[in-house]
C-alpha positions in Angstrom: -4.6 17.9 8.2 -5.8 15.0 10.0 -9.4 15.4 9.1 -8.5 15.6 5.4 -6.4 12.5 5.9 -9.3 10.7 7.5 -11.7 11.4 4.9 -9.3 10.2 2.1 -8.5 7.0 4.0 -5.0 7.7 4.8 -4.2 6.0 8.1 -1.5 8.1 9.4 -1.7 11.4 11.4 0.2 14.7 10.3 2.3 14.2 13.5 3.6 11.0 12.2 4.6 12.7 9.1 6.7 15.3 10.8 8.2 12.7 13.0 9.1 10.7 10.0 10.7 13.6 8.4 12.8 14.5 11.5 14.1 10.9 11.8 15.2 10.8 8.1 16.9 14.1 8.7 18.7 12.6 12.0 19.5 9.5 10.1 21.2 11.6 7.5 19.3 11.4 4.3 20.7 14.2 2.1 17.7 14.7 -0.1 14.0 14.3 1.1 11.0 14.7 -1.0 7.5 15.6 0.1 4.3 15.2 -2.0 1.2 17.2 -1.7 -2.2 16.7 -3.3 -4.3 19.6 -4.6 -8.0 19.2 -4.6 -8.4 16.4 -2.1 -11.8 15.7 -0.8 -12.4 17.8 2.4 -9.4 19.9 1.9 -10.0 23.8 1.9 -7.9 26.5 0.5 -6.7 27.7 3.9 -6.1 24.1 5.1 -3.9 23.5 2.0 -2.2 26.7 2.2 -1.2 25.9 5.8 0.2 22.4 4.5 2.4 24.1 1.9 3.7 26.6 4.6 4.4 23.9 7.0 6.3 21.7 4.5 8.3 24.7 3.3 9.3 25.3 7.0 11.2 21.9 7.0 13.1 22.9 3.8 12.9 19.5 2.0 15.2 19.2 -1.1 12.2 18.4 -3.3 8.5 19.2 -3.4 6.1 17.5 -5.7 2.6 19.0 -6.0 0.1 16.6 -7.6 -3.4 17.5 -8.8 -6.0 15.2 -7.6 -6.6 12.4 -10.2 -9.8 10.2 -9.7 -9.8 6.7 -11.0 -12.7 5.5 -13.1 -13.7 3.1 -10.1 -13.4 5.6 -7.2 -16.1 6.1 -4.9 -16.3 9.9 -5.8 -16.2 9.2 -9.6 -19.1 6.2 -9.2 -21.2 8.6 -7.3 -21.1 11.3 -10.1 -19.8 14.1 -8.1 -19.7 17.4 -9.9 -16.2 18.5 -10.1 -16.4 22.2 -10.8 -16.0 23.5 -7.3 -13.0 21.2 -6.6 -11.5 22.3 -10.0 -11.5 26.0 -9.1 -10.1 25.1 -5.4 -7.3 22.9 -6.7 -6.5 25.8 -9.3 -5.8 28.3 -6.4 -4.0 25.6 -4.3 -1.6 24.9 -7.4 -1.2 28.9 -7.9 -0.2 29.3 -4.1 2.1 26.2 -4.6 3.8 27.7 -7.3 4.3 31.2 -5.8 5.3 29.9 -2.3 8.0 27.6 -3.8 9.5 30.1 -6.0 9.6 32.7 -3.3 11.2 30.0 -1.1 14.1 29.5 -3.5 12.8 26.3 -5.3 12.6 26.0 -8.9 10.4 23.8 -11.1 12.3 20.9 -12.7 9.8 18.6 -14.2 6.1 18.3 -14.9 3.8 15.9 -16.3 0.0 15.7 -16.9 -2.6 13.0 -16.5 -5.7 12.6 -18.2 -8.7 13.3 -15.9 -7.0 15.4 -13.3 -9.3 18.0 -11.3 -9.3 21.2 -13.2 -7.0 19.5 -16.0 -4.1 20.6 -14.0 -0.5 19.2 -14.1 1.8 17.7 -11.5 4.8 20.0 -10.8 8.1 19.0 -9.1 10.2 21.7 -7.4 13.7 21.4 -6.2 16.4 23.5 -4.6 19.5 23.9 -6.9 21.5 20.7 -7.3 19.0 18.5 -5.8 16.6 17.4 -8.7 15.3 13.9 -8.3 17.1 12.0 -11.1 14.4 9.2 -10.6 11.6 11.5 -11.5 13.4 12.8 -14.7 14.3 9.2 -15.7 10.9 8.0 -15.4 9.0 10.8 -17.2 11.7 10.6 -20.1 12.0 6.9 -20.4 15.6 6.7 -20.0 16.3 4.1 -17.3 15.6 0.6 -16.9 13.3 -0.4 -14.1 13.1 -4.1 -13.0 9.8 -5.0 -11.2 8.8 -8.3 -9.4 5.5 -9.4 -8.0 1.8 -8.7 -8.9 1.1 -5.6 -10.8 4.6 -4.8 -11.4 5.7 -3.5 -14.9 9.3 -3.9 -15.8 10.8 -1.4 -18.3 13.9 -2.1 -20.2 15.9 0.7 -21.8 18.1 -0.1 -24.7 19.1 3.2 -26.7 20.3 3.2 -30.0 24.0 2.4 -30.4 26.1 5.5 -30.7 27.6 4.1 -34.0 24.2 4.4 -35.6 23.1 7.9 -36.4 19.7 6.7 -37.4 18.1 3.2 -36.8 16.2 2.3 -39.8 14.3 -0.7 -38.4 10.5 0.7 -38.4 9.9 -1.8 -35.4 12.8 -0.5 -33.1 11.6 0.5 -29.6 14.2 1.7 -27.1 11.9 0.8 -24.4 10.4 -2.7 -23.9 7.7 -3.2 -21.3 6.8 -6.3 -19.6 3.7 -6.4 -17.5 2.8 -8.9 -14.8 -0.6 -10.1 -13.8 -2.4 -7.4 -11.6 -3.7 -9.3 -8.7 -1.7 -11.7 -6.5 -3.9 -14.6 -7.1 -3.4 -14.3 -10.8 0.3 -13.9 -10.2 0.4 -17.2 -8.2 -2.0 -19.2 -10.4 -0.1 -18.5 -13.7 3.4 -18.4 -12.3 4.6 -20.7 -15.0 4.0 -18.0 -17.6 5.5 -15.5 -15.2 8.7 -17.5 -15.1 8.8 -17.6 -19.0 8.4 -13.7 -18.8 11.4 -13.4 -16.6 13.4 -15.2 -19.2 12.4 -12.8 -21.8 13.4 -9.9 -19.5 16.8 -11.4 -19.0 17.2 -12.0 -22.8 16.1 -8.1 -23.3 18.8 -6.9 -21.0 
């Protein structure tokens, strides 16, 4: 819905999305995911239902339905908006997404919840059989290493216990180590010497 995109400061059109999807199919991407957000400002139940139907008509392998999460510093949060109506609307949107995806042959394969979502709803991923998004699963389960570079990046080193050890008795043992970089580019540049040292620690942790 172009009006919903405009209200939520997304600088693309619905037509551009469909063109991009068609191009990805033409190029030959075997698995395509589409994200939807339930509870966006300006979105109605009728409009969201149409979005779900239009997405399903394309038959993407993965569909992820997020519940709107308002950050503490967002305009709507700072304005103190009452979220009851938005919560009721999002609840119906999530229900419609679930029934529509199930009836179209998709199955839920991962779920996660963020604190502060509209209606206290979860984010739910759907997939056709055999096309689960392994990245989503690995991220939710913390079972993969992710190397991140640049401002705001978070590197995550995953080192499982040795198969020779049934139980690791070290109370400080952590299978996942995280390294967070400075959030803003100005800080990243200003304190690059400490960033360089952090890269050395990441290399040692691998």
